[in-house]
C-alpha positions in Angstrom: 55.2 172.7 -59.4 54.7 170.6 -62.6 52.9 171.9 -65.6 49.1 171.7 -65.3 47.6 169.1 -67.6 44.8 169.9 -70.0 41.5 168.3 -69.0 40.0 165.5 -71.1 36.5 164.1 -71.0 34.9 161.1 -72.6 32.0 158.7 -71.9 30.7 155.3 -72.6 27.2 153.8 -72.3 26.6 151.0 -69.7 26.0 148.1 -72.1 27.2 145.8 -69.4 29.9 143.9 -71.3 32.4 145.9 -73.3 33.3 144.4 -76.7 36.6 144.4 -78.6 35.3 147.2 -80.8 34.9 149.4 -77.7 38.4 148.4 -76.5 40.3 148.8 -79.8 38.3 151.8 -80.9 38.4 153.8 -77.7 39.4 152.4 -74.4 42.9 151.3 -75.5 43.5 154.9 -76.4 41.9 156.2 -73.2 44.5 154.2 -71.2 47.4 155.8 -73.1 46.0 159.3 -72.5 45.8 159.1 -68.7 49.4 160.1 -68.4 49.1 163.0 -70.8 45.8 164.6 -69.6 43.7 165.1 -66.5 41.2 162.5 -67.6 37.5 162.2 -66.7 35.8 159.1 -67.9 32.1 158.8 -67.5 29.6 155.9 -67.6 26.7 157.8 -69.3 23.6 156.0 -67.9 21.3 158.9 -68.7 22.2 158.6 -72.3 21.4 154.9 -72.2 17.8 155.4 -71.2 16.9 157.2 -74.5 16.3 153.7 -76.0 14.3 150.8 -74.6 16.1 148.9 -71.9 15.6 146.4 -69.0 15.3 148.5 -65.8 16.2 145.5 -63.5 19.4 144.8 -65.5 20.6 148.4 -65.5 22.4 148.5 -62.1 24.4 145.4 -63.0 25.3 146.8 -66.4 26.6 150.0 -64.9 28.7 148.1 -62.4 29.9 145.6 -65.0 30.9 148.4 -67.3 33.0 149.9 -64.5 34.6 146.5 -63.9 35.5 146.2 -67.5 37.0 149.7 -67.8 39.2 149.2 -64.8 40.2 145.7 -66.0 41.2 147.2 -69.4 43.6 149.6 -67.7 41.8 152.7 -66.5 43.6 152.9 -63.2 41.3 154.8 -60.8 44.3 156.3 -59.1 45.3 158.1 -62.3 42.0 159.1 -63.8 38.5 159.9 -62.6 35.9 157.2 -63.5 32.4 157.9 -62.4 28.7 157.4 -63.2 26.8 160.3 -64.9 23.6 160.1 -62.8 25.7 160.3 -59.6 26.4 163.9 -60.6 23.0 165.7 -61.1 24.7 168.8 -62.4 25.0 167.0 -65.8 21.2 167.2 -66.4 20.9 170.7 -64.8 23.4 172.1 -67.2 21.8 170.3 -70.1 18.5 172.1 -69.4 20.4 175.4 -69.5 22.1 174.5 -72.8 18.8 173.6 -74.3 18.0 177.3 -74.2 21.0 178.3 -76.3 20.8 175.4 -78.8 19.2 175.8 -82.2 16.6 173.2 -83.2 18.1 173.1 -86.7 21.5 172.1 -85.3 19.9 169.0 -83.6 17.9 168.1 -86.7 21.1 167.9 -88.7 22.7 165.4 -86.3 23.5 162.2 -88.1 23.2 160.0 -84.9 19.6 161.1 -84.3 18.7 160.1 -87.9 20.3 156.7 -87.4 18.9 156.0 -84.0 15.4 157.1 -85.2 15.6 154.4 -87.9 16.8 151.8 -85.4 14.2 152.6 -82.8 11.2 153.6 -84.8 8.8 152.7 -82.0 10.5 155.0 -79.5 11.7 158.2 -81.1 11.6 160.4 -78.0 12.7 163.9 -77.1 15.6 162.6 -75.1 17.0 160.9 -78.3 16.6 164.3 -80.1 18.3 166.3 -77.4 21.0 163.6 -76.7 23.7 165.9 -78.2 22.8 168.7 -75.7 23.4 166.4 -72.8 26.6 165.2 -74.4 27.7 168.9 -74.7 26.8 169.4 -71.0 28.9 166.3 -70.0 31.9 167.8 -71.7 31.7 171.5 -70.8 30.5 170.9 -67.2 34.2 170.0 -66.5 35.5 172.7 -68.8 37.2 170.0 -70.7 39.8 171.1 -73.3 39.8 168.0 -75.4 37.5 165.0 -76.2 39.0 161.9 -77.8 36.8 160.7 -80.6 36.7 158.9 -83.9 35.5 160.5 -87.1 31.9 159.5 -86.5 31.8 161.8 -83.4 33.4 164.9 -84.8 29.9 166.3 -85.4 29.1 166.1 -81.7 32.2 167.8 -80.6 31.7 170.6 -83.1 28.1 171.1 -81.8 29.5 171.2 -78.2 31.9 174.0 -79.4 29.0 175.9 -80.9 26.9 175.6 -77.8 29.8 176.8 -75.6 30.4 179.7 -78.0 26.8 180.7 -78.0 26.6 180.6 -74.2 29.8 182.7 -73.9 28.5 185.2 -76.3 25.2 185.6 -74.5 26.3 185.5 -70.9 30.1 186.1 -70.8 33.1 183.9 -71.1 32.4 180.8 -69.1 33.4 177.7 -71.0 36.4 176.8 -73.2 35.5 175.5 -76.6 36.4 171.8 -76.5 38.5 170.4 -79.3 38.3 166.9 -80.7 41.4 164.8 -80.1 41.8 162.6 -83.1 42.9 159.2 -81.9 44.5 156.4 -83.8 41.5 154.3 -83.1 40.4 152.1 -85.9 36.7 151.7 -86.8 35.9 148.1 -86.0 33.4 146.5 -88.3 31.3 143.8 -86.7 31.2 140.1 -87.4 28.4 140.7 -90.0 31.1 142.4 -92.1 28.7 145.3 -92.7 28.1 147.5 -89.7 30.2 149.0 -86.9 30.6 146.4 -84.1 27.9 147.0 -81.5 25.8 145.0 -79.0 22.6 146.4 -80.5 23.4 144.7 -83.8 24.6 141.5 -82.1 27.8 141.5 -84.2 30.3 141.8 -81.4 32.9 139.8 -79.4 32.7 140.6 -75.7 36.0 141.0 -73.9 34.7 138.8 -71.0 33.1 136.1 -73.1 34.3 132.5 -72.8 36.8 131.2 -75.3 34.2 128.8 -76.6 31.6 131.5 -77.3 34.3 133.7 -79.0 35.1 130.7 -81.3 31.5 130.1 -82.0 31.1 133.8 -83.0 34.3 133.9 -85.1 33.5 130.7 -86.9 30.2 132.1 -88.1 31.6 135.5 -89.0 31.2 136.9 -92.5 34.4 136.8 -94.7 35.2 137.6 -98.4 31.9 136.7 -100.2 34.0 135.5 -103.2 35.2 132.5 -101.1 32.2 130.3 -101.5 34.3 127.1 -101.1 37.8 126.4 -99.6 39.2 126.3 -103.2 38.1 129.8 -104.1 40.9 132.4 -103.9 40.0 135.5 -101.9 40.9 139.1 -101.3 42.1 139.6 -97.7 41.8 143.4 -97.9 38.0 143.2 -98.1 37.7 140.5 -95.4 36.8 141.6 -92.0 38.6 138.7 -90.3 41.8 140.0 -92.0 41.2 143.5 -90.5 41.0 141.9 -87.1 44.2 139.9 -87.8 46.0 143.3 -88.2 45.0 144.1 -84.6 45.7 140.8 -82.9 48.2 138.8 -84.9 51.9 138.9 -85.5 53.3 140.4 -88.7 54.2 136.9 -89.9 50.8 135.6 -89.2 49.2 138.5 -91.0 51.3 137.9 -94.1 50.7 134.2 -94.0 47.0 134.7 -93.7 46.9 137.1 -96.7 49.1 134.8 -98.9 47.2 131.6 -98.1 43.9 133.4 -98.7 44.9 134.7 -102.1 46.2 131.3 -103.2 43.3 129.4 -101.6 45.8 127.4 -99.6 43.7 127.9 -96.5 40.0 127.8 -96.0 38.4 130.7 -94.0 38.2 128.5 -90.9 42.0 127.9 -91.0 42.5 131.7 -90.9 39.8 132.1 -88.2 41.5 129.6 -85.8 44.7 131.6 -85.7 42.7 134.8 -85.1 40.7 133.2 -82.4 43.8 131.9 -80.6 45.4 135.4 -80.7 42.2 137.2 -79.5 41.8 134.8 -76.6 45.4 135.2 -75.6 45.2 139.0 -75.7 42.1 139.0 -73.5 43.4 136.8 -70.7 44.9 139.5 -68.5 41.7 141.6 -68.8 39.5 138.7 -67.9 41.8 137.9 -64.9 41.7 141.4 -63.6 37.9 141.6 -64.1 37.5 138.4 -62.1 39.5 139.9 -59.3 37.3 143.0 -59.3 34.1 141.0 -59.3 35.3 139.2 -56.2 35.9 142.6 -54.6 32.9 144.5 -55.8 32.8 146.8 -52.8 36.1 148.3 -54.0 34.4 149.2 -57.3 31.4 150.7 -55.5 33.8 152.8 -53.4 35.8 154.0 -56.5 32.6 155.1 -58.2 31.4 156.9 -55.1 34.7 158.7 -54.4 35.1 159.7 -58.0 31.5 161.0 -58.2 32.4 163.2 -55.2 35.5 164.5 -57.0 33.5 165.2 -60.1 30.6 166.8 -58.3 32.9 169.3 -56.5 34.0 170.6 -59.9 30.4 170.4 -61.3 29.0 172.4 -58.4 31.6 175.2 -59.0 30.7 175.3 -62.7 26.9 175.5 -62.0 27.4 178.2 -59.5 29.2 180.2 -62.1 26.5 179.4 -64.7 23.7 180.5 -62.3 25.6 183.7 -61.6 26.0 184.4 -65.4 22.3 183.7 -65.9 21.3 186.1 -63.2 19.5 183.4 -61.1 22.0 183.1 -58.2 20.5 184.8 -55.2 
């Protein structure tokens, strides 16, 4: 028998279309991890309803997110890809964990403060207890590791504290999950200011047409010092140059930097090369996504089968939790 792999969990909200920030910052690393860990990847639709959303569009967004993830390389034969709401034990465990989570811990969560500012008209309890559900997502499967960027370290640390508190009160039940630092870069959006996201409309979708991608790149913010084509620039503070580092050849990166510093190129010259490379890199993903959309029953079946796999583990965990709580009769 081979060595048992450690278990890994991560989730993504069903925004519908995944953007290159999601891909470069997380999904590309997820694909590399499926041979090293027993991977559970979850489309976290219950998290998504903590902010205002279009109810009629949600089913399509969940399905399209699954299509994008598989097209990006999450082979459903090598990892478990499922929808959070298809496994009701997630919310059941979250309620239990609410009883061992300190209010002060939740008040210190950076994400709650940021989301409260972004959604001032809908600061709800779900938004406040979001990290508790996130902890439930992870420890329901007794995950050993969670791949995250620096901005999510705080959430994994809270999950560890919650698991530790439950274990102290009711007996050893959950491992304390560790964050797995990935090489994922933090992708700044086309506004050159905030992290790339759909909510800020500063993104490039991986399934968008070549024409729309060019339209977005052509309008993207660059080095503010380059007010005209003749002004020299500093590529290291230009967001387009940071994207070149992800999508262009070494020679193209060096040429872009040199021509920017000397003002030999205008920003559009640099952007055209970047656009060409992004479009080329996304071709196989778009092709695979198109195949999946033409065989959508296959995607439905994958999500159902994987929800069944996930729920088998989740039920075992919750039976253990109920027994520890003294409510299993």
